C-alpha positions in Angstrom: 2.8 -18.0 5.5 0.6 -16.7 2.7 1.5 -16.6 -1.0 0.0 -13.2 -1.6 1.7 -10.3 0.1 -0.5 -7.5 1.4 -3.6 -9.8 0.8 -7.1 -8.3 0.8 -9.8 -10.2 2.5 -13.0 -10.0 4.4 -14.1 -11.5 7.7 -17.3 -13.2 6.5 -20.6 -11.3 6.6 -21.9 -9.0 4.1 -25.0 -6.7 4.2 -28.3 -8.3 3.0 -29.9 -6.8 -0.1 -33.1 -4.8 1.1 -35.3 -7.5 -0.3 -33.6 -10.2 1.6 -33.9 -8.1 4.8 -37.7 -8.0 4.1 -38.1 -11.6 3.2 -36.2 -12.9 6.3 -38.7 -11.1 8.4 -41.7 -12.7 6.6 -40.4 -16.2 5.8 -44.0 -17.6 6.4 -45.0 -15.9 3.1 -42.5 -17.9 1.0 -42.2 -21.5 0.1 -39.0 -23.6 0.4 -38.1 -23.1 -3.3 -38.7 -19.3 -3.0 -36.3 -19.3 -0.1 -33.8 -21.4 -1.9 -33.9 -19.0 -5.0 -33.5 -15.9 -2.7 -30.5 -17.5 -0.9 -28.9 -18.1 -4.4 -29.6 -14.7 -5.6 -28.3 -13.1 -2.4 -24.9 -15.0 -2.6 -24.7 -14.0 -6.2 -25.1 -10.4 -5.3 -22.5 -10.7 -2.4 -19.9 -12.4 -4.8 -20.6 -9.8 -7.5 -19.8 -6.9 -5.0 -16.7 -8.6 -3.5 -15.3 -9.5 -6.9 -16.2 -6.0 -8.2 -14.0 -4.5 -5.5 -11.2 -6.9 -6.5 -10.7 -8.8 -3.2 -8.1 -11.6 -3.2 -10.3 -13.9 -1.2 -14.1 -13.8 -0.9 -17.0 -15.4 1.2 -20.6 -16.1 0.6 -21.4 -13.0 2.8 -23.2 -15.4 5.1 -26.3 -14.5 3.1 -28.2 -17.8 3.9 -28.1 -17.4 7.6 -31.4 -15.7 7.9 -33.0 -16.5 11.2 -33.5 -19.2 13.9 -34.8 -21.8 11.4 -31.9 -21.2 9.0 -29.0 -20.2 11.2 -26.8 -22.4 13.3 -29.2 -22.7 16.2 -31.8 -23.9 13.8 -29.5 -27.0 13.2 -29.2 -27.8 16.9 -31.5 -30.3 18.7 -32.0 -30.0 22.5 -33.0 -26.2 22.5 -36.1 -24.3 22.5 -37.2 -21.4 20.3 -35.6 -18.1 20.9 -36.9 -16.4 24.2 -38.1 -12.7 24.2 -35.4 -10.3 24.7 -35.3 -8.7 28.2 -35.5 -5.2 26.7 -37.1 -4.2 23.4 -37.0 -0.4 23.3 -34.3 2.2 23.4 -30.8 2.4 21.8 -29.9 -1.1 20.3 -27.7 -3.3 22.3 -27.0 -7.1 23.1 -29.8 -7.4 25.6 -32.2 -6.9 22.9 -31.5 -10.3 21.5 -33.2 -13.3 23.1 -31.6 -16.6 24.0 -32.5 -20.2 23.7 -33.3 -22.5 26.7 -31.6 -25.9 26.6 -34.1 -28.7 26.8 -32.1 -31.8 26.2 -28.9 -33.2 24.9 -27.2 -30.7 22.3 -26.8 -32.4 19.1 -26.6 -31.5 15.3 -27.3 -34.8 13.5 -27.4 -33.1 10.1 -24.4 -30.8 10.7 -24.6 -26.9 11.0 -25.2 -26.2 7.3 -21.8 -24.9 6.4 -21.1 -27.5 3.7 -24.1 -26.7 1.8 -23.2 -23.0 2.0 -19.8 -23.7 0.7 -21.1 -25.8 -2.2 -23.4 -23.0 -3.1 -20.5 -20.5 -3.1 -18.5 -22.9 -5.3 -21.3 -23.0 -7.8 -21.6 -19.2 -8.0 -18.0 -18.0 -7.8 -15.5 -18.4 -10.7 -13.4 -21.6 -10.3 -10.2 -19.6 -9.9 -11.5 -17.3 -7.2 -10.0 -18.1 -3.6 -12.8 -18.9 -1.2 -13.2 -18.8 2.5 -16.0 -20.0 4.9 -16.7 -18.6 8.4 -17.9 -20.7 11.2 -18.7 -19.6 14.8 -16.5 -21.2 17.5 -18.3 -23.1 20.3 -17.6 -20.5 23.0 -19.2 -17.8 20.9 -22.2 -20.0 20.0 -22.7 -20.8 23.6 -23.4 -17.2 24.5 -27.0 -17.4 23.3 -27.8 -20.6 25.0 -29.1 -20.6 28.7 -27.3 -23.2 30.8 -29.6 -25.8 32.4 -30.0 -29.5 33.0 -26.8 -31.3 32.3 -25.1 -28.1 31.3 -24.3 -26.1 34.5 -22.6 -23.1 33.0 -21.4 -21.6 29.8 -18.2 -23.6 29.8 -20.2 -26.8 30.1 -22.4 -25.6 27.2 -19.2 -24.8 25.2 -17.8 -28.3 25.7 -21.1 -29.8 24.4 -20.8 -27.7 21.3 -17.1 -28.2 20.6 -17.4 -31.6 19.0 -20.3 -30.4 16.8 -18.3 -27.4 15.5 -15.1 -29.7 15.2 -17.2 -32.1 13.0 -18.4 -29.3 10.8 -14.8 -28.1 10.2 -13.8 -31.6 9.1 -16.8 -31.8 6.8 -15.8 -28.5 5.2 -12.4 -29.6 4.6 -13.5 -32.9 3.1 -15.8 -31.0 0.8 -12.7 -29.2 -0.6 -13.0 -25.9 1.4 -9.4 -24.4 1.3 -9.8 -21.6 4.0 -11.9 -21.5 7.1 -12.3 -18.6 9.6 -13.3 -19.8 13.1 -15.0 -16.8 14.5 -14.6 -16.4 18.3 -15.4 -12.8 19.0 -16.7 -13.8 22.5 -13.3 -14.8 23.4 -11.7 -11.4 22.5 -14.8 -9.6 24.2 -14.5 -11.4 27.5 -10.9 -12.5 27.6 -10.0 -9.6 29.8 -12.0 -11.3 32.7 -11.9 -15.0 31.8 -9.1 -17.6 32.0 -7.3 -16.9 28.6 -5.4 -20.1 28.8 -8.5 -22.0 29.1 -10.1 -20.1 26.1 -7.0 -21.0 23.9 -7.3 -24.7 24.9 -11.0 -24.7 23.9 -10.1 -23.1 20.5 -7.2 -25.5 19.8 -9.3 -28.6 20.5 -12.0 -27.2 18.3 -9.7 -26.9 15.2 -7.4 -29.9 15.9 -9.2 -32.1 13.3 -8.3 -29.6 10.5 -5.1 -28.1 11.5 -2.6 -28.4 8.6 -5.4 -29.5 6.3 -6.6 -26.0 5.2 -5.7 -22.4 5.8 -7.1 -21.7 9.3 -8.0 -18.1 10.6 -9.7 -16.7 13.6 -11.4 -13.4 13.9 -11.3 -11.5 17.1 -13.3 -8.3 17.7 -15.0 -6.4 20.3 -18.6 -7.0 19.2 -20.7 -5.4 16.5 -24.4 -5.8 17.2 -26.0 -3.0 15.2 -22.7 -1.1 15.2 -22.1 -1.4 18.9 -19.2 -3.0 20.7 -19.5 -4.9 23.9 -15.8 -5.6 24.6 -13.3 -3.2 26.2 -11.6 -2.5 22.9 -8.2 -3.4 24.2 -6.6 -6.4 22.3 -3.3 -6.1 24.3 -4.9 -7.9 27.4 -5.3 -11.1 25.3 -1.6 -11.4 24.7 0.7 -13.3 24.9 -1.7 -16.1 25.6 -3.8 -15.9 22.3 -0.6 -16.3 20.3 -0.8 -20.0 21.2 -3.9 -20.4 19.0 -3.3 -23.0 16.3 -4.0 -20.7 13.3 -2.3 -19.4 10.1 -4.0 -16.0 10.3 -5.2 -14.0 13.3 -7.6 -11.1 12.6 -7.6 -8.1 14.9 -9.7 -4.8 14.8 -7.5 -1.8 14.3 -9.4 0.9 12.5 -12.1 1.7 15.0 -9.5 2.1 17.7 -7.3 4.4 15.5 -4.4 2.0 15.4 -3.6 2.6 19.1 -2.4 -0.9 19.4 -0.7 -1.3 16.0 2.4 -2.7 17.7 0.6 -5.9 18.3 0.9 -6.7 14.7 4.6 -7.3 15.4 3.9 -9.9 18.0 1.2 -11.7 15.8 3.3 -11.7 12.6 6.1 -13.5 14.3 3.8 -16.6 14.9 1.2 -16.4 12.1 0.0 -14.0 9.4 -1.6 -10.7 10.9 -4.9 -9.8 9.5 -5.5 -6.1 10.2 -8.8 -4.7 10.5 -8.2 -1.6 8.4 -11.7 -0.3 7.5 -14.1 0.9 10.2 -17.5 -1.0 9.8 -19.0 1.0 12.7 -18.6 4.4 10.9 -20.1 5.8 7.7 -16.9 7.8 7.0 -15.8 6.3 3.8 -12.0 5.7 3.9 -10.2 7.0 0.7 -7.7 4.9 -1.2 -5.0 7.4 0.0 -6.1 6.9 3.7 -6.1 3.1 3.3 -2.6 3.3 1.8 -1.5 5.4 4.8 -2.7 2.7 7.1 -1.0 -0.1 5.1 2.3 1.8 5.3 1.7 2.2 9.1 1.4 -1.6 9.4 4.5 -2.3 7.3 6.5 -0.7 10.0 5.5 -3.6 12.2 5.4 -6.6 9.9 6.6 -7.6 6.5 4.3 -7.6 3.3 4.2 -11.4 3.2 2.8 -11.6 6.8 -0.1 -9.0 6.3 -3.6 -9.5 5.4 -6.0 -6.5 5.3 -9.8 -6.7 5.9 -12.5 -4.6 7.5 -12.6 -4.5 11.3 -15.5 -7.0 11.4 -18.1 -8.6 9.3 -20.1 -6.0 7.2 -23.5 -7.2 8.0 -24.3 -4.3 10.2 -23.2 -1.7 7.6 -25.5 -0.4 4.7 -24.6 -2.1 1.5 -23.8 1.0 -0.3 -21.2 2.0 2.3 -19.9 -1.6 2.5 -19.4 -1.6 -1.3 -17.6 1.7 -1.4 -15.4 0.8 1.6 -14.3 -2.5 0.1 -13.5 -0.8 -3.3 -11.4 1.9 -1.6 -9.7 -0.8 0.7 -8.5 -2.7 -2.3 -7.5 0.5 -4.3 -5.5 1.7 -1.2 -3.6 -1.6 -0.9 -2.9 -1.6 -4.6 -1.3 1.9 -4.3 1.3 0.4 -1.7 1.8 -2.6 -3.8 2.7 -0.5 -6.8 5.1 1.5 -4.5 6.8 -1.8 -3.5 6.8 -3.5 -6.8 4.4 -6.1 -5.6 2.2 -7.6 -8.4 
């Protein structure tokens, strides 16, 4: 159970500044030191915005995960460069992203880069500020790898990635990371048609090396590629199986489904802290503090303050920075309205 009732948080990602967006598409025009400086500056900007909003816990905004060469897949051996997407034109959707073919044994001899990201965040953020790192789970990571060779299907690829992610989680804890969110949006997107107990087993084996050594969270959503969902937007089909996940905090989208499944908070809060997606990252409607406060009060009908965490529905990387900043400011302001009503400091 958390020590901060009605805690404010974020999932992980934050919008890139415009200059970083440009640079990430033209990396061949920059040297290694240029890129290092850009990463440092971008994390500084993300920290500035999050702290300016008054969040209880912040991340690095995933500002350094620029492209194939600098993202998780860039740390893997045994895969080829990203393939061309099967569709390039028309409304954006997941089939406009390419995949990586498997060419050999999947390995990550130098890790997945998260420890370096955490140390950078530590350098930039104030020492007193609670920090969180987000790491994709193996099932989600497997989604952009094409099975082949020794890996017959997606689950075989997942099993190969599992020890790599588990080792990264251990390295993060050993580096002093106090809070880790293991992102498995693919589990929540496809859990309606897959063996949910098998998915939970995969998740629990992934986190077993750090369970009880840090605050563990997981983020479940319905997909957010360029503001588009890919899942069915029904979290209830995942329960009660997903309640067996070994986490301290479970995050579920609520805002973009208009809180139609808000009663799920009660189930979650009996087992772990319920992190509620209270801000819609797919909409440019800026929720007012009063609207946020209304949503907080709604959640309090289903769970006590000490079991509730509030965050945007998903990462903010697909939302314009001006809107993300305003949404976070209003989210924190709305939470504080309710805290004052309840006499919570």
